[in-house]
Each structure stands twice: as C-alpha cells, then as structure tokens.
C-alpha positions in Angstrom: -15.2 12.5 19.3 -16.6 12.4 23.1 -14.5 11.5 25.8 -16.4 8.2 26.2 -15.0 6.8 22.7 -12.1 5.3 24.4 -13.4 4.2 27.5 -14.2 0.2 26.4 -11.9 -1.6 24.3 -14.7 -2.5 21.9 -15.0 1.0 21.2 -11.5 2.0 21.4 -10.5 3.2 17.9 -6.7 3.1 17.7 -6.8 -0.4 18.7 -9.6 -1.8 16.5 -7.9 -0.1 13.7 -4.6 -1.8 14.5 -6.2 -5.0 14.6 -8.1 -4.3 11.1 -4.7 -3.3 9.7 -2.9 -6.3 10.7 -6.0 -8.7 9.8 -6.2 -7.2 6.3 -2.4 -7.2 5.6 -2.2 -10.8 6.8 -5.2 -12.0 4.9 -3.9 -10.2 1.7 -0.7 -11.9 2.0 -2.4 -15.3 1.1 -3.4 -13.6 -2.3 -0.2 -11.8 -2.8 1.3 -15.2 -2.4 -0.7 -16.7 -4.9 0.4 -13.6 -7.4 3.9 -13.9 -6.8 4.0 -18.1 -6.5 1.3 -19.2 -8.4 0.2 -21.2 -5.7 -2.3 -21.0 -2.4 0.4 -20.6 0.5 -1.8 -21.2 3.5 1.1 -20.6 6.0 1.0 -16.9 4.7 -2.2 -16.6 7.1 -0.1 -16.5 10.0 3.5 -16.6 9.1 5.8 -13.5 9.0 7.5 -12.1 6.0 5.8 -11.4 2.6 3.7 -8.8 1.1 2.5 -6.3 2.8 4.1 -6.1 6.1 1.6 -6.6 8.9 3.9 -5.4 11.4 4.3 -2.2 9.5 0.4 -2.3 8.7 -0.4 -2.3 12.5 2.1 -0.1 14.1 1.0 2.8 11.3 -2.8 2.2 11.7 -2.1 2.9 15.7 0.1 5.9 14.8 -2.2 7.4 12.5 -5.3 6.7 14.3 -4.0 8.1 17.7 -3.0 11.3 15.7 -6.3 11.6 14.3 -8.4 11.4 17.7 -5.6 12.9 20.1 -3.9 15.4 17.6 -0.4 15.0 16.2 1.2 17.1 18.5 0.8 15.3 21.6 3.3 12.9 23.5 1.0 9.8 22.6 1.1 10.3 18.7 4.9 11.1 19.3 5.2 7.9 21.1 3.1 5.7 18.6 5.2 7.4 15.8 8.6 6.3 17.1 7.1 3.0 18.1 6.4 2.7 14.2 9.8 3.8 12.9 11.6 1.3 15.5 9.1 -1.6 13.9 9.4 -0.9 10.6 13.1 -0.4 10.8 13.7 -3.6 12.5 11.3 -5.4 9.8 13.9 -4.5 7.1 16.7 -4.3 9.1 17.6 -7.0 11.7 14.6 -9.4 10.5 15.5 -9.2 7.1 19.3 -10.2 7.5 17.9 -12.7 10.0 15.8 -14.5 7.5 18.5 -14.3 4.5 21.4 -15.8 7.2 18.8 -18.5 7.6 18.7 -19.2 3.9 22.3 -19.6 3.8 22.6 -21.7 6.9 19.6 -23.9 5.4 21.4 -24.5 2.2 24.7 -25.1 4.3 23.1 -28.0 6.4 21.5 -29.3 3.2 25.2 -29.9 1.8 26.0 -31.9 5.0 26.7 -35.7 4.9 24.4 -37.8 6.1 26.1 -38.9 8.8 26.8 -35.3 10.2 24.9 -34.5 13.4 23.5 -31.6 12.0 22.1 -33.3 8.6 18.9 -34.2 10.3 18.1 -30.9 11.6 15.1 -29.0 10.5 15.5 -26.2 8.3 15.6 -22.6 9.9 12.4 -20.2 8.9 13.5 -18.0 6.5 10.8 -15.5 6.1 11.5 -13.1 8.8 11.7 -9.6 7.7 10.7 -7.5 4.9 11.8 -5.5 2.1 11.3 -1.9 1.9 8.7 -2.0 -0.7 6.5 -4.5 1.7 7.0 -2.1 4.4 6.1 0.9 2.6 2.8 -1.1 1.5 2.0 -2.2 5.0 2.6 1.2 6.1 0.4 2.7 3.6 -2.4 0.0 4.4 -2.3 1.1 7.8 -2.4 4.8 7.3 -5.6 4.2 4.7 -7.0 1.8 7.3 -6.9 4.4 10.0 -8.5 7.2 7.9 -11.2 5.1 6.5 -11.8 3.9 10.3 -11.9 7.8 11.5 -14.5 8.7 8.3 -16.7 5.8 9.3 -16.6 7.3 13.0 -17.1 10.8 12.1 -20.0 9.9 9.8 -21.8 7.6 12.5 -21.6 10.1 15.2 -22.8 13.1 13.0 -26.0 11.1 11.6 
C-alpha cells in the first residue's frame, strides 16, 4: 500500500476495519438473540454481552489489519495483538464473572421483603461478559472483516 493511505482518518484501513467489525458484530447480535430467545431484542443493538463479542471483533480486526498493512513482525502489530488478548481475556474473565454476580444479587434483592430499603432498587445489568465461544466467534469475525477489507483495498489499488 502507498504511504498516503493512512494519512486521513477516512482512509485509515485499520480504523475502518475495526469499526466495520464492531458494527457487523453488534448488529448480528440482534439476529442471534432472535435465534436463541425467539424474540427480537432491540437492546442487543447497543448492549454488551451476547453472540458474537463485538469487543473481540473490534480488537481482532484492528490487530489483523495492522498486521496486514504494516507487517506482522513490527511493534505496532505486537501492541495491537496484546491489546486484543487483554480485551478478550477480560471479556471471558472479569466481565463474565461480574455479570454472573449481578444475576445472583438481582435474585437476592428480588426476594427481599417490601419494607427493605434495597427492595425498590433497580436490577443490576447481567449481560456484561462473554463465553469463550462468543469471544471466539467475535475474533473470527474481526479477522475475516480485516482480510476482506484488505482484499478490497488490493483489488481497488490494482484496477
């Protein structure tokens, strides 16, 4: 690719790749929620959790597109790959466990007597993290998005 390709935010291939992967993953949650719940869940369009992981798709697309554009041996790719691993580890670890704790706490609050001060509290958000399969699906989506974008760029630049 030529050196001017990354000089504008509009033509920044890694950034566009990450945004497209995020948008595709987030919008596909709407359809996967129908498949699993048999109802349209519009909250999935903006919410966290669910299949596939949009966080994983975003960082995987970013790392892959940086590797394809700059090379897989550079410091920039290494940095983006470590960022991707941290994000995906966090999604399946800390955030998943926090969501499970919120589920248990919501059950406890639901069983409180009406006169208890916490009985009227709003429920905690339970869909915070991702299962390993949701993270894997998101990361594969991100990689495919970056590769397809790269092929499109190569095709257009050789035309």
